[in-house]
N, C-alpha and C positions, 0 to 999 in steps of 0.2 A: 684338419681333424686335429692335430696338436695344440694348433692358436683357438680353436674353438674351448677345447680341454682346459688348458690353462685360463681361459677368460671365464671358464665356469668356475673353477678353483678361485680366481680372485674376488669374483662375485660372491661366490660363498661365504668366502672369509670376510669380506664387507661386511655384507648381512649378519654373521656373527657375530663381528665385532660391535657392530650397532646392536645386535640383541643384548649385549653384554653389556653396555653404556647405560641401558634403561633400567630405572629402578635404582642405580647406584648412587649412593650418596657423596657427590664429590668432594665435597667440604670435608673431608676427613685427613686426617695426618696420615693414616694408614695408606690412603690414596694420593698423596703428595702433595697435600694443602698445608700452608702454614698462615700463622693468623699474627696482627699486632693490634692493638688498642691502645686508648690515649690513657687508659689504667686499669688494674688488674689483670689476671692471667688469661688472654683470651684462647690459649691452646685448649684450655678443660672445655671449651664449647665445641670443639672438632676433634674430641677424643673417642666417641663413641660409646661415652660412659654418663648416663643420665645419674650417677652419685656424684659427680663431680660438676661444678660449673664455673663459666664466669659471673664475676661480678666487681662492675665498676664502681668507681670511688663514689663513695654516698652524699648525696644533696647538693650534686655538683652537673650542672647542663652546661652546653651537649656533652654527648660521649658517643665515641664512635671504636667499632671493631671492623678490620679489614682483613678480608680473607684471600690470600693468594692461591688459587686452584690449583699452581702448579705450571699450568698450561691452558691455553683457549679450552673452554667447553662448552658443548651447546645443555639449555636446560630450559626448564619452564615453570619450577616447582622451587619454592622457599619455603622453609618451616622452622619455629623458632618455637622451643620447651621451654615454656618460662618458668621459673622458679617461685615464683612471688613478687620480687619486684620487678613487675612489668614495664614497658613502656606505652606511656600514655598517648604519645606521639612522637614518629619517627619515621625516616625515609630509609628505604634500602634500594641503592644503586649499584649499577654496573660500570666495568670499565676495561678497556682494552690496555691501557698505558699508565693507569693511575692519573693520567691529569683532567680525561674529559671522562664524565659521569652521566649515565642516562639512569634517572628512577624507572623501578621496577614496579615499586610498592610505596604507599604513602599510606599513613595512618593517622588521622587527627583526632584527638580527645576519646579514645575509647575507653571504656571499664572492663577488667576481665576479672573474674572470680572462679574458683575450683581448683586449685593449684594441685600438682604441677598441670598447665594449660598447653596444650599442644596447639598453635594458631599457624594456620597452612595459608598460602598465597600461590596461584596459579596466574598465569601470563601466556602469553605468544612466545614461541620459542626464541631464545635470544642466544648468542654466542660473546663469550666474555671469559677475561682472566681472573679479574679483580671484582671483590662484590665487598659493599660498604655497608654497614648498619650505623646510622645516625640520629642518635637518640636528641630530641632537644626538650623533651619535656616528661618527668618520670609519673608514674602511679601513684608510688608512693614515696614516704619520706627517706627512703635509702636511696638504691643506685639503682643499673638495670644490670638483671641477673637472668642468664637463661642455663639452663642444662645442657642443651645440645643446639646449634646453628647446622640445618641442613640444605643441601642442594641438589635438588633431581633433576633429570630428565625422565618425565613421567612417561610411561606406554601406557598399554590398555589396561583400564582398571580391572583389578581381581580382587573381588571379594575376600576379605582376610581376617575382617573381625566383624562380629553380629554380639548386638546389645539387646536384650529383652527385660524390660523393667513393668511392673503394673503401677496403673496408676494407686492404687493403695498395696498393701500387703493384709488389710482385714476388709471384707465385704460381707452384706447380707447376704443370704440364700434369695436367688431368684432376681440379685440386682445386678447391673452389667459393670463390668472392672475393665478397662480398657488396657491395653497392651502396648507400649510405646516400643517400637524395632529401629533401632538405629545401626546401619551397613555401613562400614568403612573398607575402603582398598589396601592396597598395599602399602600406600603412603598414609596411611590416615584421614584421607580425604573421604567425604561422605557420600556415599551411592544413594542413587533415587529408584533405580530399575533395574535392580536384583532379582531372582526368581523368588517366590510366594514361600510364605514361612510356614511350615511344617510343624505341629505342636505332638507332644505326648504328655499327658497327665496322668498321674499315678495318687492316689488307685483311680481307674479307667470312669467310674460313675460318679468321681466326684463333681464333675461340670462339665460345658461343653464351650469350643472355641469357637468363634463365627467373626471373620473380618477382622482378628488380631482384638476380641471385644469376649474377654471370660467370663461367663455366669455360673455361679455353683449350684448345684442341686441339692446338698446337703450340709450339714454343720460338719465341721473338721477342717483338715489340713491339705492341701493338693501341692505337690509338687511338679511344677510345670518346666518342660523342655522346650527350647526352641532349636529350628535348626533350618538352615537352605543347604541343602544337599550333605559335605562331610561338614559346615563350616556350624558348629554350636555354640550356643550362647550360654552363659552360665545359667542352671538352673534356678528358679526362684520358687519361694513358699509363699503360696496365699490362703489364709485361715477365713474360714466361712462362719457364720452364727445367724442364729434366727431370732427375731422378735427385737428390742430395742435395751440401747444400754440403761437399766434400770437402776444403776448407782450413782447416774449422771446429777450433779448439782449445780445448780445455775449462778448459785451466789454462797457468798460464806455464810451468812446470818440464816438461809435455810437450808444449811448442808444436810446430806443426809447421813453425813457420820456423827453418830450419837456417843460416841465414846472414845478415846483413846488414849494410849499411855503417857503419862505423865511426865514428857522429858522435855525440859526446860521450855513451858509453856511460854516464855517470855520472847522465845525466839520464834517469829511469827510463820518460818518456814517449817516448823515443828508441827503444823495445824495439817493434821489429814485431810482437810478439806483439796490441798493441792494434787493429791491422789485423785479426787474426784471430779474435778472441775472441768475435765475432757479438755485441757490446755496443756499440749505436750512441751511446752515452754516452761512450764512453774514446776517445784518440785516439793516432794514431802521428806523431811530430812528427820527420820527416826532416830536421832543421835544427839549427844551431847554438843551443843555448837558445833557441829559439822564434824565433831572428830570424838572419838571412844574410848582415847589413851594412846600409846605406844604401840598401838598394833598387836602387843601378846593374847595369846586366847583367851586368858582372862577380863582383857579390857574389851574384847570384842564380843562377850558372851554376856548379853542381858537380854530381854525384853522389849520387843517395840512394835505394837500393834494399833488396830483401831478396827472399829466395828460401825456398819453400814445398816442402815433401815432402808429397807427397800419400797417401805411404804404398803406395800400389799403381796398378797403369796404369787409366787412367779415358779415356772417349771425351767428353771434353768440351764441351759446349754453350753455357755462358755465363760471361762472368767479368763481375762486377757489383763495382763501385766507385763508394765514395762518398767523395767530397772535401770537407773544411771549406772556408772561403771561402780561406784560403792553397792554394791547390790548386798544383798542376803547370802549367806551360806547355809543356814538350816531355817526352814519356816514351812508353815503351815496354813490350810486354808477350813475354814468352817462354815457348816451350815445352821440353822436354826430357825425354827416357827415361832417362837416365843422368844428370844433375847433371853433363856433360860437353859434350855437343854441344847448342848452342843454336838455335834457330829463333825466330825475331822474328814473331808472329803478330799483334801491332798496333801502329801506330805513331800517336800522335796529339802534333799541333803546333797551338797557337792560343790558349790563355787568356791573359788579360790583365787584371791585377787581380784584385781579390778575385772570388771565382765559385764560391760553394758548389755542388754539382753533383752528379747521378748519370752513372756511364758505364756502358752494358750494352754489352758486347760481345759480338757473335753471329752466326752465319749467316755470310756471307762473308767477314765481318772475323776470322773465327778461323780461321787457314791451319795444315795441320797438325795439326789437334786431337786425332786419334786415338793412341792408346797415350800418354799422357801421366801422366809420373810429377812432374815438379817443374815447378814455375810460377813465375816470376822479373818482379816487377815493378820499373823502373828508370825515375827521372827525371833527367834531364841539366839540365832549367833549372825554378827555381822562376818562379810567376807573380807573386808579391810578394818583400818583405823580410822576410817574415814564415816563410819556407821553405816545406816540402811538408807538407801534413797532411792525416793521411786516417783516418775512421770506421770504415770498413768496405773489407775485400777479400774477395768471395765468389768461390769456383770451383765451376761446377754441373757434377755429369758421371755416367757412368752407368758399371759396371765394364766393364772392356775384356772383350769376347765372344770366344773362342775356340774354335772349332767342333772344332778339330782339335789338342788337344795333342802328338800323338805328332810332328807335322809341325814342332817346334819342336825344331832341333838343342841337344844337352847334351852335356857330357862323358861321355863310356861307364862313368865310374866310380860316376856319379849314378842311385841305383836306381828313383825316383818322381818322376812329375811331375802336380802336380795345379793345380787353379785355386780361390784362396781369395779372394773378395772382389776379384775382377777382377785377381789377381796370381799369376803364375806360379810357384808353389814348388815347389821341387825337395828330397828327402828324401830323405836317407843317414843310414844309420846310426841313424835317429830323431832326425837332427838337421834343421832345416829353414834352406834354404838360398834366396836371390833370385837371379836369373841371373847377376848378376856374383858369385857365389860367397860373398856376405857372409851371414854367419850371422844367423839371424831369432832376436831375442828371444822 
């Protein structure tokens, strides 16, 4: 009985030791590991600090980094956290004696982006004391550089990280928006068979989610939270509009921008067309040559504006502005029926310094948003000395609905009144005019 009890204790200790070895990074100086390299400081790759990094000599191949785990270890996972100067072609090998090496990971001609980049490789369990990274072709003109080099014996995968991202942050009411779900275990490895995702939508009547597809039910913002059990993803917002972007312009010659502030017209980027061209890669620079002065308040206080003719009357439900980091500190958005009488629908004050952001204006913030034909953005103060820069200016609306055209007064000599694309058209002797008497081309 005493022997059985001792055997039980030994067995328990063995199981406990194995459990402790699972998911432990063996390649840490704090766990007894050391490292040498052909150049650079390799100890910075095993210090458990993603703020320090090993960086090899620039422009020279090959380069090696060799880690001594301090004793033979059993492992099946190696992970490299690349800084940016990554390896295009490399081999990771293991050894018991630093004389005979066995490759466990070989990469040829890869291209990486989105740094820091965590690259993970799993393989059959192997036992070794030494691990060597051997880089033969750099992915950049620099050297090889990683924040951390990790070695694990991966145990049972546990969901520890959940990421949820919508296909788009801007969606039309009634249209589907797919949510991409990424699940990772304790070692950063992708998981595909975790439990079903549950969602919370705020407000609850903003829309519905079925099979990871969000469909907005009304105009406005929805805050969406995703979770699997107790693991939660970072919440995200989706803005919903109705109708179409009626400010969109297909080319510079037919731009819907009909007036703008005269700020260095010789600089093409000052053309406000680039705010309504539907291209997030182009930018309107409402500033003097990209700079408005030394950054003092007086130098940043000036008018930068543009006016868009929607070409017809619309009930506007959202104005969507995408600013570059050099944004406006004080601005307002105005609506008009005739480009003469203007109503300020939204006023903002508050940005300070560089702040690339999106501003969705809807609901109670949109005053007098019915029967709108002209929309104006007007900045009176830049947040920085770099001027006012805008990637995108969108106006979403539905054609004005007039149920009784005959109730709209027009001069007696006009013969016919019709609605075309939400605009009241008056036809006289076969010629079309708008309600101001202007002939329509």
